[in-house]
N, C-alpha and C positions, 0 to 999 in steps of 0.2 A: 303502416298497414301494407301488406304484400299479397300478391296473388299466389295462391297455393294450388288451386285446381281450375281448369277450364273444361266444362262439359258441354256437349252439344246433343240435342235431342231432335229427332225427325218426327213430325206430326203431319198426317194427311188432313186437309180441310175441305170436305165436300161442301157443295153449294146447295142452299135451300131451293134455288130455281133449277137445279140439275146441271146446268152448264152456263158458261159465260162466253158470249161470242162478240167478236169485234172485226175490224177490217181484214181483208185478205183471206177470209174463211178461217181465221184463227179461233180456237175454242179450247176452253179448259173445263173439265168436270170436277177434278180434285186438285187442290193446290198443295204443293210440296213445301212445307214450312220448316224452318230450322230455328229452334229456341236455344239460346246460349245461356249458360249459368257460369258466373265467375264466383268462386269461393275464395275468401281471404284466409290468412293464417288465424285470424280471430273468430272464424266461423261465420262471418257475415256473407250473405248471398245477394248477388245482383243479377238481373235477367234482361235479356234483349231478344229480339226476334227479327228474322229476315225471311221474306217469302217472295221470290221472283214470280213474275206473271208468265211462267212457262219459259222454256229456252228459246222461244222464237219471238220474243217481244223486245227486251233489252239484252245487252251482253251480260247475262246472268242466268244461272240455273241452280236448282236445288243441290244437285250433287257437287257442283262447283263450290258452293258455300262451304260444305263440310270438308272437301279436300283443301280449300284455302285455310280453314280454321286449323286443320291438322298441320299445315305448313307454318302458319303464323303463330299458333299458340305457344310453342316452346320458347319463342323470343320474349313472351310477355310474363312468363313465370318469374316471380320475384319483384315485379313492378308494383308501384302503388297505383291502384286503379282510380283513385280520387284525384290524381294529378293528370287531368284530362289532356292538357297540352302535350306533355312528354309522352303520354300513351299514344296519342295520334301521330306524333313525330316518329316514334319507334315503329309503329305499324307501317307507316309510309316508307321507312327505310328498309324494313324487313321484307316487305312484299310490295313490289311496284304495281301500281294500278289496282284493279279489282276492288273498287270501293264498296261494292255490295258485300264482300266477305268481311270487311271491317265494321260494317254498320251495326250488327247485333252486339258485337263486343263493345263498341262505343256507347250504345244505348245502355248496356249492362253497367258500364262505368258511371253513367249519369244516375242510374238507379241506386248504385252504391253510394255515390256522393250525397244524394238526397237522404238516404238512410243514416249516413254518418252525421250529417248536419241537422237531421230531424226536420227537413223541409221537403215539400213537394218539388219534384223536378220542374214542374211548371213555374214555380217561384224562382228557381235557380236559373231558368232560361230567360228570365226578365220580369216575371210577375204577371198575374192574370188580368185580363181586360174584361170587365163585365161579369155577368153571372154564367154565361154560356156562349156558344158560338154556333153558326149556321152550318148545316151539312148539305151535301148534294147526294142525289141518287143516280148511279150509273144505270142506264137502260140498255140491256143486252140487245145486240142487233137482231132484228126480225122484220116482219112485214110492217108496213105503216100502221095498219090497224092494231097489230099486237103491241107495237111500241106506244101507240096512243093509249091503249087500254092499261098498259103498265104504268104510264105516267099518272093516269087517273087513280090507279090503285095506290101508288106511293104518295100522291098528294093527300089521300084520305088518311095516311099515316103521319102527316105533318110536314112532309118535304115541300119545299117551294123552289128548289133548284135541281135541274135535271140535265144529265149529260147523256145525250143520245150517241150511241155507237154507230157511226156511219163509215165512210171510207170505202163504199162498194160502188155499184153502178150509179153514175151521177143522177140519172132520172129517178131511180128508186130512192136515192138519198134525198132528192128534192121533195119527193112525195112524203118521205118519213118526216122531214123537218116541217113541212107545211101541215101535215096531219096533226102533229103534236102542237104546233103553234095555235091551231084553231081552238084548243081547249084550255090554253093558258089563262090564268087569272091575273089581275093586277098584282104586281109584286113578284110574280114568278120570274125566274131566269132560265133561259134555255141555251144549252151549249151543244153544238154539233161537233163531236170529236171524231176526227177521221183517223187518229192514231197512225199517221204517216201514209194512209192507204191510197190517196189520190195521186195521180200524175198531175203535172201543172195544168195541162189543158182541161182535165176533168174537174179539178178544183175551181178553175176559172168558170166553167159552166155552172157549177153548183152555186158559187157565190152570186153569179148573175141571176140564176134561177130563183134564189130566195132573197133577192134585193129588198123586197117589201116586208120581210119578216124580221122581227127583233130577235136576233140570234147571235151568239158568240161563235166564231169559227176557231176551232182548236186543232193545231198541228196538222194541217191539210196534207203536207208532203213530207218526204223522208228527210231531206237536208235543210239546213238553216237557210241557205240561199234560195231554195225553192219556196219555202214558207214565206220568206221576205218578199218574193216576187208577187205572191198572192196577197199578202198584206197590203202591198202598194197599189193593188187594183180593186180593192174593196173598201167600203166605209163601215163594214161590220166591225164591232169590237173583236179583238184578236188575241188568242191565247197561244203561247208556245209552251210545249211540254217536253217531248223526247229530246229535242236538241238543246235544252237547257240542262247541261250536265256538270256545270261548275261555275265558279265566279267569272271566269273569262268570258264564257258564253253569255252570262247574264249582263256583263258590262257591254258586250258587243250589241246585244239586243237593245239595250238602253240607248247606246250611241246611234244606232240605226233607226230608232223609234219603231222597232220591229214587233212590239207586243204591248198590249194594254194590261195583260195579266200573264204571269208565268206560274208554272207548276213546280213546286219544290217537293220532290220525292226524297225522303230521308235516306234510303239506301243508295240512291243514285249519287248522292253527295258523299256517302261514306259514313253516315251516322248523324246524330243530333248536333255534334260539334260544328261540322261544316255546313249542315243545313241551317243552323242558327246564324252562322256567318252570312250565308246567302239571304236569309230572312231579314237580318239587320241591314244589309246593303239595300235590299228592296225598300225597306222602310225609309232609309235616308234618301232614296231616289224617287220615292212616291209611286212605286210599282205595286199594283195589287197582286195578291198571291192566292193560289190554292195550295194548302199544306196537306200533304198526304204521303203515301208510299206506293210501292208497286202492288203489294197486296199483303195480307196477314190476318191474324186473329186477334185475340184479346190483348196480347202484349204489344203488338204493333199499334193497335188502336189506342192504347194507353200512351205510347210515345208520341203518336200524332197529336193526341189531345193536349199533351203538355206543350208542344211547340205551337199548336194553333191557338190555344187559349192565352198564350203569352205574346200573341201578335196583335198589334193595334186593330181594333174592330173595323175601322174604315178601310184598312188595307188587306184584311182577310176576306178574299172573295168568297171562299168556301173551304170546307174540309170534308172528311169522310169517316164513316163508321164501319170498317171492314168486318168487325166481329158480328154485325147483323146479317151479313151475306152468307155466313157459313154455319154449318150444323153442329160443329164441335167447339165447345168452350175449353180453353186451355188454362184459364186463370180466373180466380175469384177477385172481385174488386175492380174489374176493368170498367171503364166508362160505358154507359148505355145511352142510346138515343132516347130523347123525350120530345115528341112532336117535331121531329126534324132538326133537333138541336142537341148539343152535347156539352159537357163540361169536364175539365180535367180533375183528377182526384186531388183531395186536400191532404191525403196521407203521405208520409215520407216516401221519397223516391217516386217510382211510377204508381205506387199504391196498389200493386197487384200481388197475389199469392198464387203461384202456379199449381195446377192440379197434377200432382205427380203420378196419379193413376192414369192420366191421359198421356203424359209425356213418356212414361215407360222407362226403358233402359237406355242410357246414353249410347249414342253411336260413335261419339268421339270423346275420349278422356285424355287430358294432358295434365301432367303434374311435374 
């Protein structure tokens, strides 16, 4: 089996809530997603998706994805996409860095491997644990009252884990955290996610100001060292996200006892292959995980579900359902949330069928 064509499609993903806001005044109204199709000589199709959270969040942006695929794609023509190891080795030799560019291609290869072997990608990634897994809801940054109201709304839809977007003025963030904590019910979990937005002195004020609140503190500062300094001055459960960008960072955090939970974003690692490696390492080290990606629609959600559902339940802190945030559906068969939970497809591969009328005309074609 050999790759004959690689195509990339650009799709806009507007939000149900109109906009998504987080630290530093960052905001996105419409997400720029790229869906990749790999076609083999025998006519089999595999799909993947990559959707950066705007160019000002991580070192990734929509136009960069498509430029990178245009650069990388010719090297992959003629390769066997089901040989996951050699595919990743070639991508890393042909294009230094830029893991987000490789992510959708790698996901498409796993989709193809599942179709060829007639197995769900979830089973290929290790096999599913239980019937479903728990989701969190991200709460866009707003006033304390608005964020409290949004938590109440999403709890009524079955969510029990809430990620508050903070990282602004310390006193306002303390108010936000306390306002939401007042309405939490037994079994709920609250995460205050600063997305690198605080300086160390502000982060120190916040963790002191919410000392009596049962809340997880997530990525308070920009660098690993700054986050570690806050970790060492608080007894709150601690999550590292943006600074966990590979196995080396993960091992460092474990050695420093720097985090109780880490976020594994598929595209930040370069696809399912390396995200699975990080996931399996966390399992062996006993580190809890949030399995997710930077953003996306139906295909990203399907890939997240496959990795999350094949993660031991006690080590899966939570996961996410990005396709419920956006107004455009790009594929049939994608997992859908039910009472704040989700399950991976049992169908071969990712279990999705793209809506070609939504994808439109390819913006990149390589043969």
